[in-house]
TISEKOL-434326 format. One line per 4 residues: number of its first residue (from 0); their letters; for each residue z, x, y of N, C-alpha, C. Coordinates in pm, 1 decimal. Layout:
NUM	A	Z,X,Y,Z,X,Y,Z,X,Y; ...
This chain:
0	MCDV	-985.0,-140.7,-371.2,-1062.1,-73.4,-269.0,-1032.9,-140.9,-136.0; -1025.0,-60.1,-31.7,-1008.7,-114.8,102.0,-1053.4,-11.6,204.3; -1062.2,-56.0,326.8,-1102.5,29.7,437.6,-977.7,88.9,500.9; -967.1,220.3,501.7,-855.9,289.0,565.8,-915.0,382.7,670.1
4	DGKV	-895.8,348.2,795.2,-948.5,427.4,905.8,-1098.8,451.3,892.7; -1171.6,347.7,854.0,-1317.0,356.5,844.7,-1368.6,421.1,718.3; -1279.5,452.9,625.1,-1320.1,514.0,498.3,-1285.5,420.1,383.6; -1379.9,401.0,293.0,-1352.1,319.9,175.0,-1258.3,400.8,85.6
8	TGMI	-1145.6,341.1,52.1,-1041.2,411.5,-21.2,-1000.2,328.2,-142.3; -968.1,395.1,-250.7,-923.9,326.1,-370.7,-795.8,387.7,-423.1; -737.9,323.4,-521.4,-614.1,371.2,-580.3,-628.9,365.7,-732.1; -581.4,468.6,-798.6,-582.5,469.8,-944.7,-453.0,403.4,-991.7
12	VDGV	-467.0,305.9,-1079.4,-350.5,233.7,-1130.6,-354.8,232.9,-1283.1; -242.1,204.3,-1343.7,-235.7,198.8,-1488.9,-301.9,74.7,-1545.9; -300.7,-34.1,-1470.7,-358.9,-158.2,-1519.5,-363.8,-263.5,-1410.8; -446.7,-363.1,-1434.2,-460.0,-474.5,-1340.5,-449.9,-603.4,-1420.0
16	EEVL	-359.4,-689.1,-1381.0,-345.0,-818.3,-1448.1,-439.0,-921.5,-1391.0; -456.2,-916.6,-1258.4,-528.1,-1023.7,-1192.0,-578.6,-973.9,-1057.3; -694.1,-1020.5,-1016.1,-746.7,-991.5,-883.5,-755.1,-1123.8,-808.7; -694.7,-1128.5,-689.8,-686.7,-1253.8,-614.9,-743.4,-1237.3,-475.0
20	RIPG	-799.0,-1343.2,-422.6,-833.9,-1349.8,-280.5,-727.4,-1436.4,-216.3; -657.4,-1378.8,-122.0,-545.3,-1449.2,-60.8,-581.0,-1481.3,84.0; -590.1,-1609.7,118.1,-620.2,-1646.8,256.4,-510.9,-1597.2,351.3; -552.0,-1546.2,466.2,-456.4,-1496.3,564.1,-354.3,-1600.4,606.0
24	STIE	-393.2,-1726.5,600.3,-302.0,-1834.0,642.2,-183.2,-1850.1,547.2; -191.3,-1794.2,426.7,-80.6,-1806.6,331.4,16.4,-1689.1,338.5; -14.9,-1590.1,422.2,70.3,-1471.3,431.7,183.6,-1497.5,531.0; 305.7,-1472.8,484.2,425.0,-1492.5,565.7,487.1,-1356.4,595.5
28	STPR	571.6,-1351.1,695.7,641.6,-1225.8,723.8,732.1,-1191.9,606.0; 771.1,-1067.4,599.9,852.0,-1020.0,487.9,990.5,-1081.7,493.5; 1031.7,-1151.6,386.7,1165.3,-1213.2,386.4,1275.8,-1107.0,385.9; 1390.8,-1147.0,428.0,1504.1,-1054.5,438.2,1537.6,-987.9,305.1
32	VVTT	1526.8,-1059.3,196.3,1560.7,-1002.4,64.7,1470.7,-882.7,33.2; 1346.3,-886.3,78.2,1254.7,-775.3,53.6,1286.7,-659.3,146.6; 1335.0,-686.6,266.5,1362.8,-579.4,361.0,1485.4,-497.2,322.9; 1565.1,-544.3,226.3,1677.7,-464.0,181.2,1629.6,-347.2,96.7
36	VNSD	1510.2,-357.3,43.2,1446.5,-247.7,-29.2,1360.2,-175.4,73.0; 1305.4,-59.5,41.0,1219.2,12.2,135.6,1097.0,-73.9,165.8; 1099.5,-139.5,280.5,992.5,-233.0,315.4,885.5,-170.7,403.9; 889.8,-38.3,421.3,790.5,27.9,504.9,647.9,0.9,457.3
40	YVKG	632.1,-19.2,329.5,498.7,-36.3,272.4,466.8,-180.9,236.1; 551.2,-273.7,278.4,529.1,-415.9,251.8,467.3,-479.9,375.2; 351.2,-542.8,355.0,280.6,-607.1,465.7,328.9,-750.2,487.7; 366.8,-816.2,381.0,412.9,-953.7,389.6,422.8,-1015.0,251.7
44	VARL	444.2,-1144.1,250.0,455.2,-1218.5,124.3,363.1,-1339.0,132.3; 293.1,-1364.3,24.0,207.8,-1483.0,16.7,259.2,-1571.0,-96.2; 236.1,-1697.8,-83.6,271.2,-1790.4,-192.3,142.1,-1847.7,-245.2; 123.3,-1833.3,-373.2,4.9,-1886.2,-438.6,51.9,-1969.4,-556.9
48	EKRP	28.7,-2098.5,-548.8,74.7,-2191.0,-653.3,223.8,-2170.8,-681.8; 302.8,-2162.6,-575.7,449.0,-2147.8,-580.3,495.1,-2011.6,-631.2; 400.0,-1920.1,-655.6,437.6,-1784.7,-697.6,445.5,-1695.9,-573.8; 557.4,-1626.3,-553.2,563.0,-1532.3,-441.2,490.9,-1402.9,-479.5
52	LILL	407.7,-1354.3,-391.5,335.2,-1229.0,-414.2,368.6,-1133.5,-300.3; 417.8,-1016.0,-331.8,447.2,-916.1,-230.2,319.3,-838.9,-203.0; 279.4,-835.9,-75.1,156.7,-768.1,-36.3,190.9,-630.8,19.7; 133.9,-527.9,-41.1,158.7,-391.9,4.4,62.4,-354.3,116.0
56	DFSK	108.0,-269.9,205.5,24.6,-221.0,315.2,-46.9,-96.2,265.2; -165.3,-116.8,209.8,-238.9,-7.5,146.3,-274.6,101.6,246.3; -300.2,66.5,371.2,-332.0,167.4,473.0,-216.9,265.5,490.1; -94.1,214.4,494.9,22.8,302.2,508.6,42.3,387.4,383.4
60	IAAE	23.1,327.2,267.7,38.5,400.7,142.2,-64.4,513.2,134.6; -189.7,483.4,167.4,-296.2,583.8,162.2,-271.5,694.7,264.2; -228.0,657.6,384.0,-200.6,758.1,487.2,-87.5,851.2,443.5; 15.6,795.0,384.3,128.0,875.3,336.5,82.9,967.8,223.2
64	AQSV	3.5,915.7,131.5,-46.3,997.5,20.0,-131.5,1113.1,70.9; -214.8,1085.5,170.1,-298.8,1191.0,225.8,-213.9,1295.4,297.3; -111.9,1252.1,368.2,-22.5,1344.1,437.7,48.8,1435.6,338.4; 98.3,1378.4,229.3,166.6,1456.3,126.0,69.2,1555.7,62.7
68	ASEE	-52.5,1511.4,33.3,-153.1,1599.8,-26.8,-187.2,1713.9,68.3; -198.3,1684.3,196.9,-228.7,1788.7,296.0,-115.6,1890.9,303.7; 8.1,1843.2,304.0,122.3,1934.4,308.2,125.9,2023.5,185.2; 95.6,1967.4,68.8,94.0,2046.2,-54.4,-16.9,2150.8,-50.8
72	AIRS	-132.6,2114.2,2.8,-243.6,2208.8,13.9,-207.5,2322.8,108.6; -143.0,2291.4,219.1,-101.5,2394.7,314.6,0.1,2488.4,250.9; 97.2,2432.8,178.3,195.4,2516.6,109.1,129.1,2607.9,7.8; 30.5,2558.2,-65.1,-39.4,2639.8,-164.0,-109.2,2757.7,-98.3
76	VEEA	-174.3,2733.1,14.1,-243.6,2839.1,86.8,-142.6,2941.2,139.9; -31.6,2891.7,195.1,69.9,2982.6,248.6,130.8,3069.3,138.8; 151.7,3009.8,21.4,209.1,3085.3,-90.8,111.0,3188.4,-144.3; -17.0,3164.0,-130.0,-118.8,3256.9,-178.2,-120.9,3385.2,-94.9
80	F	-72.7,3376.4,28.6,-74.0,3493.9,116.7,64.0,3547.5,122.0
């Protein structure tokens, strides 16, 4: 769950291994190796006990999902007429 444009938003996932609180001071910019993949949705990388954790930008993911859903809804309405 997170706040996206003032709205509490959640994501349905297949499973959760662990829930962590990550201090902002441990978040680093996205390393070059990660930017070779589609890094539009990567917020940064944190290190927790020497484990690298890729942090996703949930706001961007949610905005994109909503945009896709809106486009699909518009297409459905247009096809109905």
